[in-house]
N, C-alpha and C positions, 0 to 999 in steps of 0.2 A: 686690343693685342692682336697680332698677326704672327704666325711662324712662316718662314722661307727657307727654302732649299735652293742653293746655286752651286753652279759648276763654271770655272774660269780656265781658260788655257791660252797659251801663246808659247812659241818657240822662235828662237832667234839663233842663227849661226853666224860667227863671224871669225876672221884671221887678222892677226897683229903681230907685230914685232916688238919685243920689250928686253933691254939688256941682253943683246945677243941670243933671244930665243925666239923663234917662229912659232907662235901660238895659234891652234885652231880651238876655238871655244863653242859650246853649244849650251844656251841658256834655256830652261825649261821652266816655265812658270804655268803651274797647275794647282788648283785647289777647289776643294769642295766646301761648301759652308751650311751650316744649320744656325739660324739667327732668328730671334725673337724681337719684333717691332712693337714698341710701346707709343702710342698717339695720345700724349698726355692732354691735348686740346681738343680732341674728337676731330681733327682734320687731316690734313695731309703731312704735316709735320710728325716726324717721327725721331725715336731715339732707338737705338739696334744694339744689340749684343748678341753673342754666341760663340760658337766654336769652330774651327776652322780645320779641315784635314789638308795640311800644308805640304804639298809635295814639290815645292819650288826647290831648283838646283842648278848648278853650274858645273859642267865637265869640261876641263881643259887638257889637251895634248900638247906638248912643247918639244921642239926639237932645236937643241943649241947649235947655232953656226961659228961659235968661238968658244974659247975660254970663259967659262961663267962662274960667278960667285953663288955657291949654295950653303947657306948659313954664314960661316965665317971663312970659309975657305974656297979656292978655285979650282976648278976642274975643268977638264978638256971634254969634248962631245962624246968622244969614246968611253970615257967614264962614267959620263952621265948617262948616255945612251936617250932614250925617250923619255920624258917626263910625262905622267899621268897626274892629274889633280882633280879632286872633286869637292866641290862646296855645298853643302847641305845645312838644313835648318830642322829644328824641333818639328815633329810631324803633328800633333795635336795642340792648338794655340787659340788663345782667345781674341775676339774681335769686338771692337766697340766703335760706333760712329753715329751720325744723324744723317736724316734724309728727308726727302719729299716725295710723297706718292703713297697711295693705299691700294694695293691690288685687291683687296677685299670689300672695296666700296660699294655700298648697296645699289646705288643709283647709276653706274658706269660699267659698260662692258670693257672698254678700253681705257688704259691708263698709263700714264708715263711715271718714272720713277728716277730719282737722282740720290745717289749716296756719296758720302764723303766719310773716310774713317781710318783705323789703322789696324793692322795684323801685328799682335805681340809676338814675333816668330823666335825671339831670342837671338843671341849672338851666333854668327854662323861658325860651323866647324868645317875644317880643312884638312884634307888627306892627300898627301904625296906619295908617289912611288917611282921607280925608275928601273930600267932594264939594261943599263950599261955595265962596263966591265966591274964597277965598285957596287953593283946592285946589292950585294950581300955584305958589304964591307960595314963592321958596326961602327966606325970613325963616320963614314959616309951617310950611315943610318941616322946617326946623331945629328949631322948637319941638315938632313932633311926634315926632321922633327923641329929643329930649330927654325927652319923656313916655315914650316906650317904654323909655329906659334907667331912668328912675324906676320905672316899672312893674316891670320886671326886677330891681331891686334889692329892691322890695318882695316879689316873689315867689321870692326865691333859696332860701328855705327848704323851698320844694316839689320840690327835687332828689331827695327820698326819698320814695318813694311807699309807705306801709303796706299790707301785704295781711293778710287773715283769710279764710280760706276753710274751708267744710263741704262736704263731698261724700258721695255714696254711690256704690258701686261693685258692679258684678255680674260675675262670673268665670264663664265658660261652662265 
């Protein structure tokens, strides 16, 4: 049995246009892991499980370029203003995987590791807001909530986050 502590991070920004809205997106993948490895055959093969502090999130800023449908109604760019969206996940989640390598091997100083597994992060939550002329209108807010629910339904398959990792270890 071995215990491992890990940290992973990656950021990506991009711009796109969809349904008459210019989007700027910022994807932040970041997590810290505490894993327990079991080597059932006393070799390099292992089964791993543990907990992940999941900080993965996506931030969106959208600027409408024409009349746009929000929920079930159409709105002008002035009525919508700038759309701000955040997609987040559960913060403490389980991990399960298999791998090869043993950082605590007695006969080696250097080692190589490979893991394949899955983070069970749950379905994402979506939050949308707007600063247009209808930002405080109850009907418009209801349409934004409907849009959030539609997006969450579209993203439901992202509750499982696949993991493939390679590593190098050194034993002192």
